[in-house]
A tleap script that builds the chain and sets N, CA, C and O, in Angstrom:
source leaprc.protein.ff14SB
mol = sequence {
  NMET ALA LYS VAL GLN ILE PHE THR ASP SER
  ILE ILE GLN SER GLU LEU ILE ASN PRO LYS
  LEU HIE LYS ARG VAL TYR GLU LEU LEU GLY
  ARG TYR ILE ALA MET ASP LYS ASN ASN VAL
  ILE SER ASN ALA GLY GLY PHE GLN THR PRO
  PRO ILE LYS CYS ASN TYR ILE LEU ASP VAL
  LEU SER GLU LYS ALA GLY ALA LEU ILE ASN
  GLU ASN TYR SER LEU LYS LYS LYS ASN ASN
  TYR LYS SER LYS CYS SER MET ASP CLYS
}
set mol.1.N position { -22.540 -14.204 4.742 }
set mol.1.CA position { -22.074 -14.006 3.413 }
set mol.1.C position { -22.896 -14.878 2.467 }
set mol.1.O position { -23.155 -16.048 2.748 }
set mol.2.N position { -23.303 -14.287 1.341 }
set mol.2.CA position { -24.092 -15.064 0.415 }
set mol.2.C position { -23.802 -14.597 -0.986 }
set mol.2.O position { -23.529 -13.420 -1.225 }
set mol.3.N position { -23.865 -15.552 -1.928 }
set mol.3.CA position { -23.726 -15.208 -3.324 }
set mol.3.C position { -25.148 -15.102 -3.875 }
set mol.3.O position { -25.906 -16.070 -3.819 }
set mol.4.N position { -25.515 -13.929 -4.407 }
set mol.4.CA position { -26.849 -13.666 -4.863 }
set mol.4.C position { -26.826 -13.606 -6.396 }
set mol.4.O position { -26.025 -12.878 -6.983 }
set mol.5.N position { -27.709 -14.377 -7.035 }
set mol.5.CA position { -27.769 -14.411 -8.474 }
set mol.5.C position { -28.682 -13.267 -8.931 }
set mol.5.O position { -29.852 -13.206 -8.555 }
set mol.6.N position { -28.121 -12.350 -9.756 }
set mol.6.CA position { -28.893 -11.264 -10.375 }
set mol.6.C position { -28.689 -11.390 -11.854 }
set mol.6.O position { -27.568 -11.242 -12.341 }
set mol.7.N position { -29.753 -11.660 -12.586 }
set mol.7.CA position { -29.683 -11.904 -14.020 }
set mol.7.C position { -28.634 -12.978 -14.253 }
set mol.7.O position { -28.795 -14.090 -13.749 }
set mol.8.N position { -27.561 -12.698 -14.999 }
set mol.8.CA position { -26.517 -13.726 -15.206 }
set mol.8.C position { -25.259 -13.418 -14.408 }
set mol.8.O position { -24.270 -14.146 -14.490 }
set mol.9.N position { -25.300 -12.345 -13.643 }
set mol.9.CA position { -24.130 -11.971 -12.820 }
set mol.9.C position { -24.442 -12.219 -11.347 }
set mol.9.O position { -25.581 -12.089 -10.899 }
set mol.10.N position { -23.394 -12.581 -10.612 }
set mol.10.CA position { -23.584 -12.790 -9.186 }
set mol.10.C position { -22.863 -11.681 -8.436 }
set mol.10.O position { -21.920 -11.074 -8.944 }
set mol.11.N position { -23.325 -11.433 -7.219 }
set mol.11.CA position { -22.710 -10.433 -6.338 }
set mol.11.C position { -22.331 -11.165 -5.052 }
set mol.11.O position { -23.133 -11.906 -4.482 }
set mol.12.N position { -21.111 -10.946 -4.613 }
set mol.12.CA position { -20.685 -11.536 -3.344 }
set mol.12.C position { -20.909 -10.500 -2.241 }
set mol.12.O position { -20.470 -9.354 -2.349 }
set mol.13.N position { -21.580 -10.912 -1.208 }
set mol.13.CA position { -21.847 -10.012 -0.100 }
set mol.13.C position { -21.111 -10.527 1.121 }
set mol.13.O position { -21.190 -11.710 1.450 }
set mol.14.N position { -20.408 -9.652 1.782 }
set mol.14.CA position { -19.633 -10.017 2.974 }
set mol.14.C position { -19.504 -8.837 3.907 }
set mol.14.O position { -20.032 -7.755 3.651 }
set mol.15.N position { -18.798 -9.063 4.985 }
set mol.15.CA position { -18.576 -7.999 5.977 }
set mol.15.C position { -17.107 -8.043 6.380 }
set mol.15.O position { -16.531 -9.114 6.572 }
set mol.16.N position { -16.528 -6.884 6.501 }
set mol.16.CA position { -15.129 -6.777 6.935 }
set mol.16.C position { -15.043 -5.935 8.186 }
set mol.16.O position { -15.238 -4.720 8.137 }
set mol.17.N position { -14.754 -6.565 9.298 }
set mol.17.CA position { -14.626 -5.850 10.564 }
set mol.17.C position { -13.163 -5.810 10.918 }
set mol.17.O position { -12.566 -6.833 11.254 }
set mol.18.N position { -12.583 -4.628 10.843 }
set mol.18.CA position { -11.164 -4.470 11.123 }
set mol.18.C position { -10.971 -3.051 11.717 }
set mol.18.O position { -10.861 -2.081 10.968 }
set mol.19.N position { -10.930 -2.938 13.037 }
set mol.19.CA position { -10.826 -1.609 13.629 }
set mol.19.C position { -9.610 -0.794 13.165 }
set mol.19.O position { -9.698 0.426 13.028 }
set mol.20.N position { -8.478 -1.467 12.923 }
set mol.20.CA position { -7.289 -0.717 12.449 }
set mol.20.C position { -7.542 -0.146 11.065 }
set mol.20.O position { -7.165 0.989 10.777 }
set mol.21.N position { -8.186 -0.939 10.205 }
set mol.21.CA position { -8.536 -0.452 8.860 }
set mol.21.C position { -9.510 0.723 8.948 }
set mol.21.O position { -9.340 1.735 8.268 }
set mol.22.N position { -10.511 0.579 9.778 }
set mol.22.CA position { -11.521 1.619 9.970 }
set mol.22.C position { -10.846 2.910 10.421 }
set mol.22.O position { -11.143 3.980 9.890 }
set mol.23.N position { -9.951 2.821 11.387 }
set mol.23.CA position { -9.265 3.987 11.879 }
set mol.23.C position { -8.416 4.669 10.805 }
set mol.23.O position { -8.401 5.894 10.684 }
set mol.24.N position { -7.712 3.844 10.035 }
set mol.24.CA position { -6.813 4.353 8.975 }
set mol.24.C position { -7.610 5.073 7.890 }
set mol.24.O position { -7.208 6.139 7.424 }
set mol.25.N position { -8.746 4.484 7.487 }
set mol.25.CA position { -9.588 5.117 6.469 }
set mol.25.C position { -10.113 6.462 6.963 }
set mol.25.O position { -10.093 7.444 6.221 }
set mol.26.N position { -10.586 6.517 8.218 }
set mol.26.CA position { -11.102 7.753 8.755 }
set mol.26.C position { -9.999 8.822 8.883 }
set mol.26.O position { -10.241 10.007 8.654 }
set mol.27.N position { -8.804 8.385 9.246 }
set mol.27.CA position { -7.677 9.334 9.330 }
set mol.27.C position { -7.410 9.964 7.954 }
set mol.27.O position { -7.257 11.179 7.837 }
set mol.28.N position { -7.356 9.118 6.919 }
set mol.28.CA position { -7.100 9.641 5.590 }
set mol.28.C position { -8.246 10.508 5.083 }
set mol.28.O position { -8.002 11.539 4.457 }
set mol.29.N position { -9.477 10.114 5.338 }
set mol.29.CA position { -10.602 10.957 4.942 }
set mol.29.C position { -10.578 12.307 5.621 }
set mol.29.O position { -10.835 13.338 4.997 }
set mol.30.N position { -10.265 12.291 6.916 }
set mol.30.CA position { -10.163 13.527 7.688 }
set mol.30.C position { -9.069 14.440 7.104 }
set mol.30.O position { -9.256 15.650 6.971 }
set mol.31.N position { -7.952 13.843 6.769 }
set mol.31.CA position { -6.835 14.613 6.168 }
set mol.31.C position { -7.255 15.233 4.855 }
set mol.31.O position { -7.010 16.417 4.621 }
set mol.32.N position { -7.896 14.435 3.977 }
set mol.32.CA position { -8.361 14.983 2.670 }
set mol.32.C position { -9.401 16.083 2.842 }
set mol.32.O position { -9.394 17.065 2.100 }
set mol.33.N position { -10.294 15.926 3.813 }
set mol.33.CA position { -11.312 16.949 4.067 }
set mol.33.C position { -10.641 18.240 4.559 }
set mol.33.O position { -10.974 19.337 4.110 }
set mol.34.N position { -9.702 18.091 5.479 }
set mol.34.CA position { -8.988 19.257 6.031 }
set mol.34.C position { -8.202 20.002 4.911 }
set mol.34.O position { -8.123 21.230 4.921 }
set mol.35.N position { -7.642 19.263 3.979 }
set mol.35.CA position { -6.868 19.881 2.900 }
set mol.35.C position { -7.799 20.301 1.722 }
set mol.35.O position { -7.327 20.814 0.707 }
set mol.36.N position { -9.081 20.081 1.874 }
set mol.36.CA position { -10.045 20.371 0.839 }
set mol.36.C position { -9.668 19.709 -0.493 }
set mol.36.O position { -9.748 20.307 -1.566 }
set mol.37.N position { -9.250 18.433 -0.362 }
set mol.37.CA position { -8.835 17.652 -1.542 }
set mol.37.C position { -9.884 16.613 -1.891 }
set mol.37.O position { -9.590 15.423 -1.996 }
set mol.38.N position { -11.101 17.076 -2.067 }
set mol.38.CA position { -12.169 16.160 -2.409 }
set mol.38.C position { -13.153 16.837 -3.392 }
set mol.38.O position { -13.215 18.061 -3.508 }
set mol.39.N position { -13.886 16.009 -4.064 }
set mol.39.CA position { -14.917 16.507 -4.975 }
set mol.39.C position { -16.282 16.034 -4.469 }
set mol.39.O position { -16.469 14.838 -4.244 }
set mol.40.N position { -17.223 16.934 -4.290 }
set mol.40.CA position { -18.564 16.560 -3.902 }
set mol.40.C position { -19.214 15.982 -5.146 }
set mol.40.O position { -19.246 16.630 -6.192 }
set mol.41.N position { -19.742 14.742 -5.036 }
set mol.41.CA position { -20.316 14.097 -6.224 }
set mol.41.C position { -21.756 13.692 -6.045 }
set mol.41.O position { -22.296 12.935 -6.851 }
set mol.42.N position { -22.398 14.201 -4.973 }
set mol.42.CA position { -23.803 13.889 -4.811 }
set mol.42.C position { -24.463 15.012 -4.023 }
set mol.42.O position { -23.804 15.795 -3.339 }
set mol.43.N position { -25.801 15.066 -4.143 }
set mol.43.CA position { -26.531 16.033 -3.354 }
set mol.43.C position { -26.763 15.559 -1.925 }
set mol.43.O position { -27.367 16.270 -1.122 }
set mol.44.N position { -26.301 14.397 -1.618 }
set mol.44.CA position { -26.451 13.849 -0.238 }
set mol.44.C position { -25.170 13.975 0.569 }
set mol.44.O position { -25.045 13.382 1.640 }
set mol.45.N position { -24.201 14.762 0.047 }
set mol.45.CA position { -22.997 15.005 0.802 }
set mol.45.C position { -21.855 14.039 0.573 }
set mol.45.O position { -20.825 14.136 1.241 }
set mol.46.N position { -22.012 13.099 -0.366 }
set mol.46.CA position { -20.940 12.165 -0.664 }
set mol.46.C position { -19.814 12.868 -1.371 }
set mol.46.O position { -20.038 13.896 -2.011 }
set mol.47.N position { -18.637 12.359 -1.279 }
set mol.47.CA position { -17.488 12.956 -1.974 }
set mol.47.C position { -16.486 11.911 -2.394 }
set mol.47.O position { -16.514 10.777 -1.916 }
set mol.48.N position { -15.621 12.289 -3.269 }
set mol.48.CA position { -14.584 11.407 -3.783 }
set mol.48.C position { -13.216 11.993 -3.517 }
set mol.48.O position { -12.961 13.165 -3.796 }
set mol.49.N position { -12.349 11.176 -2.983 }
set mol.49.CA position { -10.960 11.629 -2.676 }
set mol.49.C position { -10.083 11.362 -3.911 }
set mol.49.O position { -10.491 10.653 -4.831 }
set mol.50.N position { -8.902 11.929 -3.915 }
set mol.50.CA position { -7.900 11.507 -4.911 }
set mol.50.C position { -7.584 10.042 -4.642 }
set mol.50.O position { -7.994 9.527 -3.602 }
set mol.51.N position { -6.879 9.348 -5.523 }
set mol.51.CA position { -6.536 7.951 -5.255 }
set mol.51.C position { -5.787 7.815 -3.929 }
set mol.51.O position { -4.870 8.583 -3.636 }
set mol.52.N position { -6.196 6.823 -3.135 }
set mol.52.CA position { -5.553 6.552 -1.861 }
set mol.52.C position { -4.483 5.503 -2.050 }
set mol.52.O position { -4.770 4.381 -2.466 }
set mol.53.N position { -3.266 5.859 -1.749 }
set mol.53.CA position { -2.113 4.935 -1.977 }
set mol.53.C position { -1.563 4.450 -0.644 }
set mol.53.O position { -0.388 4.639 -0.331 }
set mol.54.N position { -2.412 3.838 0.112 }
set mol.54.CA position { -1.978 3.301 1.436 }
set mol.54.C position { -1.867 1.789 1.285 }
set mol.54.O position { -2.862 1.096 1.071 }
set mol.55.N position { -0.644 1.296 1.401 }
set mol.55.CA position { -0.427 -0.167 1.237 }
set mol.55.C position { -1.233 -0.979 2.237 }
set mol.55.O position { -1.717 -2.056 1.888 }
set mol.56.N position { -1.395 -0.511 3.451 }
set mol.56.CA position { -2.140 -1.266 4.426 }
set mol.56.C position { -3.589 -1.443 4.012 }
set mol.56.O position { -4.124 -2.550 4.074 }
set mol.57.N position { -4.228 -0.360 3.589 }
set mol.57.CA position { -5.626 -0.435 3.148 }
set mol.57.C position { -5.747 -1.356 1.927 }
set mol.57.O position { -6.618 -2.224 1.874 }
set mol.58.N position { -4.856 -1.149 0.948 }
set mol.58.CA position { -4.908 -1.966 -0.252 }
set mol.58.C position { -4.671 -3.457 0.057 }
set mol.58.O position { -5.310 -4.322 -0.542 }
set mol.59.N position { -3.783 -3.743 0.961 }
set mol.59.CA position { -3.471 -5.150 1.303 }
set mol.59.C position { -4.646 -5.808 1.996 }
set mol.59.O position { -5.013 -6.935 1.665 }
set mol.60.N position { -5.242 -5.113 2.958 }
set mol.60.CA position { -6.400 -5.735 3.649 }
set mol.60.C position { -7.551 -5.966 2.706 }
set mol.60.O position { -8.164 -7.033 2.737 }
set mol.61.N position { -7.865 -4.995 1.863 }
set mol.61.CA position { -8.984 -5.165 0.928 }
set mol.61.C position { -8.658 -6.212 -0.111 }
set mol.61.O position { -9.554 -6.967 -0.489 }
set mol.62.N position { -7.427 -6.306 -0.601 }
set mol.62.CA position { -7.069 -7.307 -1.588 }
set mol.62.C position { -7.146 -8.723 -1.001 }
set mol.62.O position { -7.610 -9.659 -1.652 }
set mol.63.N position { -6.677 -8.851 0.251 }
set mol.63.CA position { -6.708 -10.142 0.909 }
set mol.63.C position { -8.153 -10.649 1.085 }
set mol.63.O position { -8.444 -11.821 0.847 }
set mol.64.N position { -9.043 -9.747 1.505 }
set mol.64.CA position { -10.428 -10.078 1.699 }
set mol.64.C position { -11.093 -10.441 0.342 }
set mol.64.O position { -11.818 -11.430 0.242 }
set mol.65.N position { -10.827 -9.621 -0.690 }
set mol.65.CA position { -11.404 -9.870 -2.005 }
set mol.65.C position { -10.924 -11.213 -2.543 }
set mol.65.O position { -11.720 -11.989 -3.072 }
set mol.66.N position { -9.625 -11.493 -2.413 }
set mol.66.CA position { -9.092 -12.782 -2.867 }
set mol.66.C position { -9.724 -13.963 -2.172 }
set mol.66.O position { -10.031 -14.968 -2.814 }
set mol.67.N position { -9.926 -13.861 -0.859 }
set mol.67.CA position { -10.574 -14.941 -0.112 }
set mol.67.C position { -11.987 -15.123 -0.562 }
set mol.67.O position { -12.433 -16.261 -0.713 }
set mol.68.N position { -12.709 -14.068 -0.781 }
set mol.68.CA position { -14.102 -14.191 -1.241 }
set mol.68.C position { -14.194 -14.830 -2.640 }
set mol.68.O position { -15.070 -15.656 -2.898 }
set mol.69.N position { -13.307 -14.448 -3.505 }
set mol.69.CA position { -13.309 -15.027 -4.847 }
set mol.69.C position { -12.997 -16.540 -4.744 }
set mol.69.O position { -13.659 -17.351 -5.390 }
set mol.70.N position { -11.988 -16.913 -3.931 }
set mol.70.CA position { -11.662 -18.310 -3.760 }
set mol.70.C position { -12.820 -19.104 -3.155 }
set mol.70.O position { -13.035 -20.257 -3.529 }
set mol.71.N position { -13.558 -18.513 -2.239 }
set mol.71.CA position { -14.662 -19.204 -1.571 }
set mol.71.C position { -15.874 -19.376 -2.491 }
set mol.71.O position { -16.597 -20.366 -2.374 }
set mol.72.N position { -16.098 -18.451 -3.378 }
set mol.72.CA position { -17.380 -18.404 -4.107 }
set mol.72.C position { -17.281 -18.779 -5.593 }
set mol.72.O position { -18.309 -18.949 -6.248 }
set mol.73.N position { -16.099 -18.906 -6.118 }
set mol.73.CA position { -15.945 -19.214 -7.546 }
set mol.73.C position { -14.928 -20.300 -7.792 }
set mol.73.O position { -13.960 -20.431 -7.043 }
set mol.74.N position { -15.128 -21.049 -8.791 }
set mol.74.CA position { -14.155 -22.079 -9.180 }
set mol.74.C position { -13.134 -21.384 -10.114 }
set mol.74.O position { -13.496 -20.796 -11.133 }
set mol.75.N position { -11.863 -21.475 -9.729 }
set mol.75.CA position { -10.827 -20.903 -10.517 }
set mol.75.C position { -10.046 -22.011 -11.242 }
set mol.75.O position { -9.866 -23.104 -10.705 }
set mol.76.N position { -9.592 -21.722 -12.447 }
set mol.76.CA position { -8.860 -22.760 -13.196 }
set mol.76.C position { -7.509 -23.054 -12.565 }
set mol.76.O position { -7.024 -24.182 -12.655 }
set mol.77.N position { -6.900 -22.082 -11.940 }
set mol.77.CA position { -5.639 -22.277 -11.237 }
set mol.77.C position { -5.827 -22.001 -9.757 }
set mol.77.O position { -6.639 -21.168 -9.355 }
set mol.78.N position { -5.082 -22.700 -8.985 }
set mol.78.CA position { -5.114 -22.481 -7.498 }
set mol.78.C position { -4.549 -21.075 -7.202 }
set mol.78.O position { -3.508 -20.681 -7.727 }
set mol.79.N position { -5.267 -20.343 -6.351 }
set mol.79.CA position { -4.853 -19.002 -5.952 }
set mol.79.C position { -4.554 -19.035 -4.490 }
set mol.79.O position { -5.443 -19.280 -3.676 }
set mol.80.N position { -3.319 -18.795 -4.140 }
set mol.80.CA position { -2.878 -18.738 -2.754 }
set mol.80.C position { -2.372 -17.344 -2.439 }
set mol.80.O position { -1.191 -17.163 -2.143 }
set mol.81.N position { -3.239 -16.375 -2.499 }
set mol.81.CA position { -2.811 -15.005 -2.198 }
set mol.81.C position { -2.304 -14.924 -0.812 }
set mol.81.O position { -2.992 -15.365 0.108 }
set mol.82.N position { -1.116 -14.376 -0.598 }
set mol.82.CA position { -0.522 -14.191 0.704 }
set mol.82.C position { -0.275 -12.705 0.920 }
set mol.82.O position { 0.227 -12.016 0.032 }
set mol.83.N position { -0.620 -12.230 2.069 }
set mol.83.CA position { -0.380 -10.830 2.420 }
set mol.83.C position { 1.097 -10.531 2.424 }
set mol.83.O position { 1.902 -11.334 2.897 }
set mol.84.N position { 1.457 -9.369 1.894 }
set mol.84.CA position { 2.855 -8.924 1.910 }
set mol.84.C position { 2.970 -7.608 2.692 }
set mol.84.O position { 3.982 -6.913 2.602 }
set mol.85.N position { 1.943 -7.280 3.442 }
set mol.85.CA position { 1.937 -6.038 4.191 }
set mol.85.C position { 2.796 -6.204 5.483 }
set mol.85.O position { 2.667 -7.187 6.211 }
set mol.86.N position { 3.650 -5.227 5.723 }
set mol.86.CA position { 4.498 -5.303 6.889 }
set mol.86.C position { 3.788 -4.802 8.158 }
set mol.86.O position { 4.282 -5.014 9.266 }
set mol.87.N position { 2.651 -4.152 8.003 }
set mol.87.CA position { 1.913 -3.655 9.179 }
set mol.87.C position { 1.052 -4.765 9.773 }
set mol.87.O position { 0.584 -5.631 9.034 }
set mol.88.N position { 0.836 -4.763 11.059 }
set mol.88.CA position { -0.037 -5.705 11.697 }
set mol.88.C position { -1.457 -5.488 11.246 }
set mol.88.O position { -1.845 -4.368 10.917 }
set mol.89.N position { -2.224 -6.530 11.229 }
set mol.89.CA position { -3.632 -6.405 10.782 }
set mol.89.C position { -4.532 -6.294 11.957 }
set mol.89.O position { -5.747 -6.181 11.796 }
savepdb mol mol.pdb
quit
């Protein structure tokens, strides 16, 4: 993980390895593809789904984003984000 300075903005680069998250995302993508609920937005086959409202996915990504922000930036107030997801990670 590294913070890279680009002009006056920085980008945080990291990796999230979570097999349960990976499986859940693929399940949802497969479901949207089967229901034809997607928009093709590129000539390379990329597509966009409707908003995904899965608390597990949102919680895992929020927790990782919060940790990265805490690790890489000085915050005026202490941030102790705690997961509220009832599913195992």
